[in-house]
C-alpha positions in Angstrom: 0.0 0.0 0.0 1.4 3.3 -1.0 0.7 6.6 0.6 0.4 9.8 -1.5 2.6 12.6 -0.5 1.4 16.2 -0.8 3.5 18.4 -3.0 4.0 21.8 -1.2 2.6 24.7 -3.1 4.8 27.8 -3.1 3.2 30.6 -1.3 3.0 34.2 -2.6 5.7 35.2 -0.1 8.0 32.4 -1.3 7.5 33.4 -4.9 8.3 37.0 -4.0 11.5 36.1 -2.3 12.6 33.5 -4.8 16.1 34.2 -6.2 16.3 35.9 -9.5 13.1 37.8 -9.0 14.7 41.1 -8.0 12.5 43.9 -9.3 13.7 47.2 -10.7 12.1 49.0 -7.8 14.1 47.1 -5.3 17.2 47.9 -7.3 16.4 51.6 -7.2 15.9 51.4 -3.4 19.2 49.5 -3.0 21.0 52.1 -5.1 19.5 54.9 -3.2 20.7 53.4 0.1 24.1 52.7 -1.4 24.4 56.3 -2.7 23.3 58.0 0.5 25.4 55.7 2.7 28.6 57.0 1.0 30.2 59.7 3.1 31.8 61.1 0.0 28.4 61.7 -1.5 27.1 63.5 1.5 30.2 65.6 1.7 30.0 66.4 -2.0 26.4 67.6 -1.6 27.1 69.7 1.4 30.4 71.2 0.1 28.9 71.7 -3.4 25.9 73.5 -2.0 28.0 75.8 0.1 30.3 76.6 -2.8 27.3 77.4 -5.0 25.8 79.8 -2.4 28.9 81.6 -1.4 29.8 83.1 -4.9 26.2 84.3 -5.3 26.3 86.1 -2.0 29.8 87.4 -2.6 29.2 88.8 -6.1 25.9 90.3 -5.0 27.8 92.1 -2.2 30.4 93.4 -4.7 27.9 94.6 -7.2 25.7 96.0 -4.5 28.6 98.0 -3.0 29.5 99.4 -6.4 25.9 100.4 -7.0 25.7 102.1 -3.6 29.1 103.9 -4.0 27.8 105.3 -7.3 24.8 106.8 -5.5 22.6 104.2 -7.2 23.4 105.6 -10.6 20.8 104.3 -13.1 23.5 104.0 -15.8 25.1 101.2 -13.9 22.0 99.1 -14.3 22.8 98.8 -18.0 25.8 96.5 -17.3 25.1 95.1 -13.9 24.1 91.4 -14.1 20.6 90.4 -12.9 20.2 88.5 -9.6 19.5 85.4 -11.6 22.9 85.7 -13.4 24.7 86.4 -10.2 23.2 83.3 -8.6 24.7 81.1 -11.3 28.3 82.1 -10.7 28.9 78.8 -8.7 27.7 76.4 -11.4 31.3 75.1 -11.8 31.2 73.7 -8.3 27.7 72.1 -8.9 29.1 70.3 -12.0 32.2 69.2 -10.1 29.8 67.8 -7.4 27.9 65.9 -10.1 31.1 64.4 -11.5 32.2 63.2 -8.1 28.8 61.7 -7.3 28.4 60.0 -10.7 31.9 58.5 -10.5 31.4 57.2 -6.9 28.1 55.5 -7.7 29.9 52.9 -9.8 33.7 53.0 -9.1 33.5 52.7 -5.4 31.2 49.6 -5.6 33.6 48.1 -8.2 36.6 48.8 -6.1 35.2 47.3 -2.9 33.7 44.3 -4.6 30.1 45.1 -3.6 29.2 45.3 -7.2 29.7 41.5 -7.5 27.2 41.0 -4.6 24.6 43.2 -6.4 25.1 41.3 -9.7 24.8 37.9 -8.0 21.3 39.0 -6.7 20.4 40.8 -10.0 22.2 39.2 -12.9 20.7 41.6 -15.5 23.4 44.2 -15.6 21.5 46.7 -17.7 18.9 46.9 -14.9 21.6 47.5 -12.3 23.3 50.3 -14.2 19.9 51.8 -15.2 18.9 51.9 -11.5 22.2 53.6 -10.7 21.6 56.2 -13.5 18.1 56.9 -12.3 19.1 57.4 -8.7 22.2 59.5 -9.6 20.3 61.7 -12.0 17.3 62.3 -9.7 19.4 63.0 -6.6 21.8 65.3 -8.5 18.9 67.1 -10.2 17.1 67.8 -6.9 20.3 68.7 -5.0 21.3 71.2 -7.7 17.8 72.7 -7.8 18.0 73.2 -4.0 21.5 74.6 -4.2 20.7 77.2 -6.9 17.4 78.1 -5.3 19.3 79.0 -2.1 22.0 80.8 -4.2 19.2 82.9 -5.8 17.8 83.7 -2.4 21.2 84.7 -1.1 21.9 86.9 -4.1 18.4 88.5 -3.8 18.8 89.1 -0.1 22.3 90.5 -0.2 21.7 92.6 -3.3 18.5 93.9 -1.8 20.4 95.0 1.3 22.3 97.4 -1.0 19.3 98.5 -2.9 20.3 96.5 -6.0 17.3 95.8 -8.3 16.8 92.2 -9.3 17.0 93.0 -13.0 14.5 90.3 -13.9 11.6 91.1 -16.1 10.3 87.6 -16.5 10.6 85.2 -13.5 10.4 82.1 -15.7 13.0 83.1 -18.2 15.3 85.0 -15.8 15.2 82.8 -12.8 13.3 79.5 -13.0 14.7 78.3 -16.4 18.4 78.8 -15.5 17.9 77.0 -12.2 16.2 74.1 -13.9 18.8 74.2 -16.7 21.5 73.9 -14.1 19.8 70.9 -12.6 19.5 69.2 -16.1 23.2 70.0 -16.8 24.3 68.6 -13.5 22.1 65.5 -13.8 23.4 64.8 -17.4 27.0 65.3 -16.2 26.5 62.8 -13.3 25.1 60.2 -15.7 27.8 60.9 -18.2 30.5 60.3 -15.5 28.7 57.2 -14.3 29.0 55.8 -17.8 32.6 56.8 -18.0 33.3 55.1 -14.7 31.6 51.9 -15.9 33.9 52.0 -19.0 37.2 52.9 -17.2 36.4 51.2 -13.8 38.5 53.8 -12.0 37.2 56.7 -9.9 40.3 58.8 -10.4 40.3 58.4 -14.2 36.6 58.8 -14.5 36.6 62.1 -12.6 39.7 63.4 -14.5 38.3 62.4 -17.9 34.9 63.9 -17.2 36.3 67.2 -15.9 38.6 67.5 -18.9 35.8 66.7 -21.3 33.3 69.1 -19.8 35.5 72.1 -19.0 38.8 71.9 -20.7 38.2 70.3 -24.1 35.6 72.9 -25.3 37.9 75.7 -24.4 40.8 74.2 -26.3 38.7 73.5 -29.4 37.3 77.0 -29.3 40.8 78.5 -29.5 41.9 76.5 -32.5 42.5 78.6 -35.7 40.1 76.4 -37.7 36.4 76.9 -37.9 35.7 73.2 -37.2 37.2 73.6 -33.8 34.6 76.1 -32.7 31.8 74.1 -34.3 32.8 71.0 -32.5 33.1 72.9 -29.2 29.6 74.2 -29.6 28.1 70.7 -29.5 30.1 69.3 -26.6 28.5 68.8 -23.2 30.3 71.6 -21.5 29.1 74.2 -24.0 25.5 73.0 -24.4 25.1 72.6 -20.6 26.4 76.1 -19.9 23.9 77.5 -22.4 21.1 76.1 -20.3 22.4 77.9 -17.2 22.3 81.4 -18.9 19.1 83.4 -18.9 17.6 83.8 -22.4 15.1 86.4 -23.5 12.9 83.7 -25.1 12.8 80.0 -25.7 14.5 79.5 -29.1 15.3 76.6 -31.3 19.0 76.8 -30.3 18.1 76.5 -26.7 16.0 73.3 -27.4 18.9 71.9 -29.4 21.3 72.6 -26.5 18.8 70.8 -24.1 18.6 67.7 -26.4 22.4 67.6 -26.9 23.0 67.9 -23.1 20.7 65.0 -22.4 22.1 63.0 -25.3 25.7 63.2 -24.0 24.6 61.6 -20.8 22.7 58.9 -22.7 25.7 58.1 -25.0 28.1 57.6 -22.0 25.4 55.6 -20.1 24.9 53.2 -23.0 28.6 52.9 -23.5 29.1 52.1 -19.9 26.2 49.6 -20.0 27.8 47.8 -23.1 31.2 47.5 -21.4 29.6 46.4 -18.1 27.7 43.6 -20.0 30.8 42.2 -21.6 33.2 42.4 -18.7 33.3 40.6 -15.4 32.6 42.7 -12.3 
């Protein structure tokens, strides 16, 4: 006589915790925890924010003092920058912050070996680097918006103490769009550096390469005695991103092209890093 044995039916909880069923949402949460747990990330955010605010307040004080010393001469208003332009003087530090964060998001995990642990739980490498890019871009975008909003407030407050007019006729074009543009520039740069870090697998080389590509290469090309040098410089990330930070009298086709190119540079480096990550061992 034989007895039938019951086959255990996997419960919903067991199915949810089965290996290989890691969702993209869980990857995003894990990457957020990983990013915010890095002390270098927190220090970069804090130091970057301070360095964005300080130039805004300092330049507002300098221009305000000149305006006061002139007896508030209306003729000075023809060349004095607006409060919005003054608040953008620290954009270099915001982009440097984005480079550090984008590089650390991949290179530190690769160096410590924790990337292997992540890939053992989530073998689909494109999903892993996509989660990193989403977290890095979102965090950098929000942090940059906050930093430049505070910089604008500092420039407005310090300039107002000297009686300096804001010089802004349209709040959207003169203040909001440059701040949002700075956020997009920083987010694209962070994703760009993340992709470079995935390709080079070195934090030092990723940071160096990104800074050279964003800041130095456009200047070198622009100074060449050939017209193609300036033309190439105009489409590089450093140039298109800076154009988003400047206040424009209207939304033009050139501004839209700069926006598309800025995002495209981040996408190109991201897909390049994803391709290299897929072919190489962690």
